[in-house]
mmCIF file of the C-alpha atoms, coordinates in Angstrom:
data_MODEL
# 
_entry.id   MODEL 
# 
loop_
_atom_site.group_PDB 
_atom_site.id 
_atom_site.type_symbol 
_atom_site.label_atom_id 
_atom_site.label_alt_id 
_atom_site.label_comp_id 
_atom_site.label_asym_id 
_atom_site.label_entity_id 
_atom_site.label_seq_id 
_atom_site.pdbx_PDB_ins_code 
_atom_site.Cartn_x 
_atom_site.Cartn_y 
_atom_site.Cartn_z 
_atom_site.occupancy 
_atom_site.B_iso_or_equiv 
_atom_site.pdbx_formal_charge 
_atom_site.auth_seq_id 
_atom_site.auth_comp_id 
_atom_site.auth_asym_id 
_atom_site.auth_atom_id 
_atom_site.pdbx_PDB_model_num 
ATOM 1  C CA . MET A 1 1  ? 0.000   0.000  0.000  1.00 0.00 ? 1  MET A CA 1 
ATOM 2  C CA . ALA A 1 2  ? 1.341   3.406  -0.951 1.00 0.00 ? 2  ALA A CA 1 
ATOM 3  C CA . VAL A 1 3  ? 1.119   5.887  1.888  1.00 0.00 ? 3  VAL A CA 1 
ATOM 4  C CA . THR A 1 4  ? 0.055   9.393  0.953  1.00 0.00 ? 4  THR A CA 1 
ATOM 5  C CA . LYS A 1 5  ? 0.121   12.634 2.919  1.00 0.00 ? 5  LYS A CA 1 
ATOM 6  C CA . SER A 1 6  ? -3.686  12.645 3.025  1.00 0.00 ? 6  SER A CA 1 
ATOM 7  C CA . TYR A 1 7  ? -3.623  9.121  4.513  1.00 0.00 ? 7  TYR A CA 1 
ATOM 8  C CA . VAL A 1 8  ? -1.161  10.176 7.236  1.00 0.00 ? 8  VAL A CA 1 
ATOM 9  C CA . ASP A 1 9  ? -3.189  13.340 7.939  1.00 0.00 ? 9  ASP A CA 1 
ATOM 10 C CA . ALA A 1 10 ? -6.389  11.300 8.225  1.00 0.00 ? 10 ALA A CA 1 
ATOM 11 C CA . MET A 1 11 ? -4.768  8.774  10.570 1.00 0.00 ? 11 MET A CA 1 
ATOM 12 C CA . THR A 1 12 ? -3.324  11.438 12.866 1.00 0.00 ? 12 THR A CA 1 
ATOM 13 C CA . THR A 1 13 ? -6.391  13.665 13.126 1.00 0.00 ? 13 THR A CA 1 
ATOM 14 C CA . GLY A 1 14 ? -7.009  14.481 16.754 1.00 0.00 ? 14 GLY A CA 1 
ATOM 15 C CA . MET A 1 15 ? -3.366  14.269 17.790 1.00 0.00 ? 15 MET A CA 1 
ATOM 16 C CA . SER A 1 16 ? -1.590  17.495 18.556 1.00 0.00 ? 16 SER A CA 1 
ATOM 17 C CA . TRP A 1 17 ? 2.153   17.315 19.223 1.00 0.00 ? 17 TRP A CA 1 
ATOM 18 C CA . CYS A 1 18 ? 3.282   20.001 21.652 1.00 0.00 ? 18 CYS A CA 1 
ATOM 19 C CA . SER A 1 19 ? 6.796   21.308 22.256 1.00 0.00 ? 19 SER A CA 1 
ATOM 20 C CA . GLY A 1 20 ? 6.418   20.670 25.994 1.00 0.00 ? 20 GLY A CA 1 
ATOM 21 C CA . ARG A 1 21 ? 3.853   19.491 28.531 1.00 0.00 ? 21 ARG A CA 1 
ATOM 22 C CA . PRO A 1 22 ? 0.815   21.786 28.124 1.00 0.00 ? 22 PRO A CA 1 
ATOM 23 C CA . SER A 1 23 ? -0.562  23.379 31.292 1.00 0.00 ? 23 SER A CA 1 
ATOM 24 C CA . ASN A 1 24 ? -4.139  23.175 29.960 1.00 0.00 ? 24 ASN A CA 1 
ATOM 25 C CA . PRO A 1 25 ? -4.104  20.080 27.732 1.00 0.00 ? 25 PRO A CA 1 
ATOM 26 C CA . LEU A 1 26 ? -6.872  18.993 25.397 1.00 0.00 ? 26 LEU A CA 1 
ATOM 27 C CA . VAL A 1 27 ? -7.760  15.366 24.684 1.00 0.00 ? 27 VAL A CA 1 
ATOM 28 C CA . GLY A 1 28 ? -5.251  14.069 22.158 1.00 0.00 ? 28 GLY A CA 1 
ATOM 29 C CA . ASP A 1 29 ? -2.436  16.465 23.079 1.00 0.00 ? 29 ASP A CA 1 
ATOM 30 C CA . CYS A 1 30 ? 0.936   14.687 22.994 1.00 0.00 ? 30 CYS A CA 1 
ATOM 31 C CA . TYR A 1 31 ? 4.431   15.686 24.055 1.00 0.00 ? 31 TYR A CA 1 
ATOM 32 C CA . MET A 1 32 ? 7.901   14.245 24.485 1.00 0.00 ? 32 MET A CA 1 
ATOM 33 C CA . ASP A 1 33 ? 9.425   14.546 27.950 1.00 0.00 ? 33 ASP A CA 1 
ATOM 34 C CA . THR A 1 34 ? 13.052  15.231 27.033 1.00 0.00 ? 34 THR A CA 1 
ATOM 35 C CA . ASN A 1 35 ? 14.285  14.455 30.561 1.00 0.00 ? 35 ASN A CA 1 
ATOM 36 C CA . SER A 1 36 ? 12.898  10.900 30.654 1.00 0.00 ? 36 SER A CA 1 
ATOM 37 C CA . MET A 1 37 ? 12.709  10.498 26.842 1.00 0.00 ? 37 MET A CA 1 
ATOM 38 C CA . THR A 1 38 ? 9.087   9.338  27.116 1.00 0.00 ? 38 THR A CA 1 
ATOM 39 C CA . MET A 1 39 ? 6.092   10.197 24.924 1.00 0.00 ? 39 MET A CA 1 
ATOM 40 C CA . HIS A 1 40 ? 2.783   11.033 26.619 1.00 0.00 ? 40 HIS A CA 1 
ATOM 41 C CA . THR A 1 41 ? -0.796  11.724 25.516 1.00 0.00 ? 41 THR A CA 1 
ATOM 42 C CA . TRP A 1 42 ? -3.638  13.404 27.432 1.00 0.00 ? 42 TRP A CA 1 
ATOM 43 C CA . ILE A 1 43 ? -6.765  11.223 27.601 1.00 0.00 ? 43 ILE A CA 1 
ATOM 44 C CA . GLY A 1 44 ? -8.980  13.776 29.278 1.00 0.00 ? 44 GLY A CA 1 
ATOM 45 C CA . THR A 1 45 ? -8.239  12.940 32.909 1.00 0.00 ? 45 THR A CA 1 
ATOM 46 C CA . LYS A 1 46 ? -4.532  12.102 32.987 1.00 0.00 ? 46 LYS A CA 1 
ATOM 47 C CA . TRP A 1 47 ? -1.343  11.755 30.960 1.00 0.00 ? 47 TRP A CA 1 
ATOM 48 C CA . VAL A 1 48 ? -0.634  8.262  29.625 1.00 0.00 ? 48 VAL A CA 1 
ATOM 49 C CA . GLN A 1 49 ? 2.836   7.194  28.514 1.00 0.00 ? 49 GLN A CA 1 
ATOM 50 C CA . LEU A 1 50 ? 2.885   6.004  24.891 1.00 0.00 ? 50 LEU A CA 1 
ATOM 51 C CA . GLY A 1 51 ? 6.500   4.977  24.675 1.00 0.00 ? 51 GLY A CA 1 
ATOM 52 C CA . SER A 1 52 ? 10.106  5.595  25.541 1.00 0.00 ? 52 SER A CA 1 
ATOM 53 C CA . ALA A 1 53 ? 13.146  6.402  23.443 1.00 0.00 ? 53 ALA A CA 1 
ATOM 54 C CA . ARG A 1 54 ? 15.506  4.938  26.059 1.00 0.00 ? 54 ARG A CA 1 
ATOM 55 C CA . SER A 1 55 ? 16.887  1.533  25.238 1.00 0.00 ? 55 SER A CA 1 
ATOM 56 C CA . GLU A 1 56 ? 20.201  -0.112 24.498 1.00 0.00 ? 56 GLU A CA 1 
ATOM 57 C CA . GLU A 1 57 ? 19.936  0.656  20.778 1.00 0.00 ? 57 GLU A CA 1 
ATOM 58 C CA . ASN A 1 58 ? 18.221  4.039  21.383 1.00 0.00 ? 58 ASN A CA 1 
ATOM 59 C CA . THR A 1 59 ? 15.146  2.857  19.493 1.00 0.00 ? 59 THR A CA 1 
ATOM 60 C CA . PRO A 1 60 ? 11.595  3.506  20.725 1.00 0.00 ? 60 PRO A CA 1 
ATOM 61 C CA . THR A 1 61 ? 10.352  1.015  23.297 1.00 0.00 ? 61 THR A CA 1 
ATOM 62 C CA . PRO A 1 62 ? 6.542   1.307  23.497 1.00 0.00 ? 62 PRO A CA 1 
ATOM 63 C CA . THR A 1 63 ? 4.615   0.979  26.704 1.00 0.00 ? 63 THR A CA 1 
ATOM 64 C CA . ILE A 1 64 ? 1.781   -1.162 25.403 1.00 0.00 ? 64 ILE A CA 1 
ATOM 65 C CA . PRO A 1 65 ? -1.648  -0.313 26.835 1.00 0.00 ? 65 PRO A CA 1 
ATOM 66 C CA . THR A 1 66 ? -3.965  -3.153 27.822 1.00 0.00 ? 66 THR A CA 1 
ATOM 67 C CA . GLN A 1 67 ? -7.217  -3.787 25.955 1.00 0.00 ? 67 GLN A CA 1 
ATOM 68 C CA . GLU A 1 68 ? -9.059  -2.726 29.113 1.00 0.00 ? 68 GLU A CA 1 
ATOM 69 C CA . GLN A 1 69 ? -7.269  0.646  29.065 1.00 0.00 ? 69 GLN A CA 1 
ATOM 70 C CA . LEU A 1 70 ? -8.000  1.094  25.356 1.00 0.00 ? 70 LEU A CA 1 
ATOM 71 C CA . ASP A 1 71 ? -11.690 0.310  25.913 1.00 0.00 ? 71 ASP A CA 1 
ATOM 72 C CA . LYS A 1 72 ? -11.925 2.631  28.914 1.00 0.00 ? 72 LYS A CA 1 
ATOM 73 C CA . TYR A 1 73 ? -10.131 5.622  27.366 1.00 0.00 ? 73 TYR A CA 1 
ATOM 74 C CA . PRO A 1 74 ? -11.149 6.356  23.744 1.00 0.00 ? 74 PRO A CA 1 
ATOM 75 C CA . ALA A 1 75 ? -8.505  9.101  23.418 1.00 0.00 ? 75 ALA A CA 1 
ATOM 76 C CA . LEU A 1 76 ? -5.800  6.625  24.460 1.00 0.00 ? 76 LEU A CA 1 
ATOM 77 C CA . LYS A 1 77 ? -7.092  4.153  21.876 1.00 0.00 ? 77 LYS A CA 1 
ATOM 78 C CA . GLN A 1 78 ? -6.984  6.800  19.141 1.00 0.00 ? 78 GLN A CA 1 
ATOM 79 C CA . SER A 1 79 ? -3.503  7.965  20.149 1.00 0.00 ? 79 SER A CA 1 
ATOM 80 C CA . TRP A 1 80 ? -2.230  4.376  20.313 1.00 0.00 ? 80 TRP A CA 1 
ATOM 81 C CA . GLU A 1 81 ? -3.610  3.587  16.842 1.00 0.00 ? 81 GLU A CA 1 
ATOM 82 C CA . GLU A 1 82 ? -2.020  6.761  15.470 1.00 0.00 ? 82 GLU A CA 1 
ATOM 83 C CA . TYR A 1 83 ? 1.291   5.860  17.134 1.00 0.00 ? 83 TYR A CA 1 
ATOM 84 C CA . LEU A 1 84 ? 1.185   2.453  15.442 1.00 0.00 ? 84 LEU A CA 1 
ATOM 85 C CA . VAL A 1 85 ? 0.544   4.067  12.047 1.00 0.00 ? 85 VAL A CA 1 
ATOM 86 C CA . ILE A 1 86 ? 3.467   6.469  12.514 1.00 0.00 ? 86 ILE A CA 1 
ATOM 87 C CA . LYS A 1 87 ? 5.704   3.620  13.658 1.00 0.00 ? 87 LYS A CA 1 
ATOM 88 C CA . ARG A 1 88 ? 4.770   1.627  10.539 1.00 0.00 ? 88 ARG A CA 1 
ATOM 89 C CA . LEU A 1 89 ? 5.389   4.647  8.297  1.00 0.00 ? 89 LEU A CA 1 
ATOM 90 C CA . LEU A 1 90 ? 8.846   5.046  9.796  1.00 0.00 ? 90 LEU A CA 1 
ATOM 91 C CA . GLY A 1 91 ? 9.577   1.367  9.267  1.00 0.00 ? 91 GLY A CA 1 
ATOM 92 C CA . LEU A 1 92 ? 10.115  0.618  12.959 1.00 0.00 ? 92 LEU A CA 1 
# 
């Protein structure tokens, strides 16, 4: 399957990557904590870690959410699906 810009845009709708942790986040806001090298997304009530860039090879190591978490938090499910699409696009 050829991946187009419109496909990527459609798959990442709702995600908003911020330069730092927002003080008044909206559902779907994401940021990279440069101190811990972890990615987080706001699910409406709390920040959830999506993954970490700390590993022996310095490749992303995802924190995989459980199905129960995905069912309970729709924003987490959307962010996780978008993360998987981006990971596939990058060939990771």
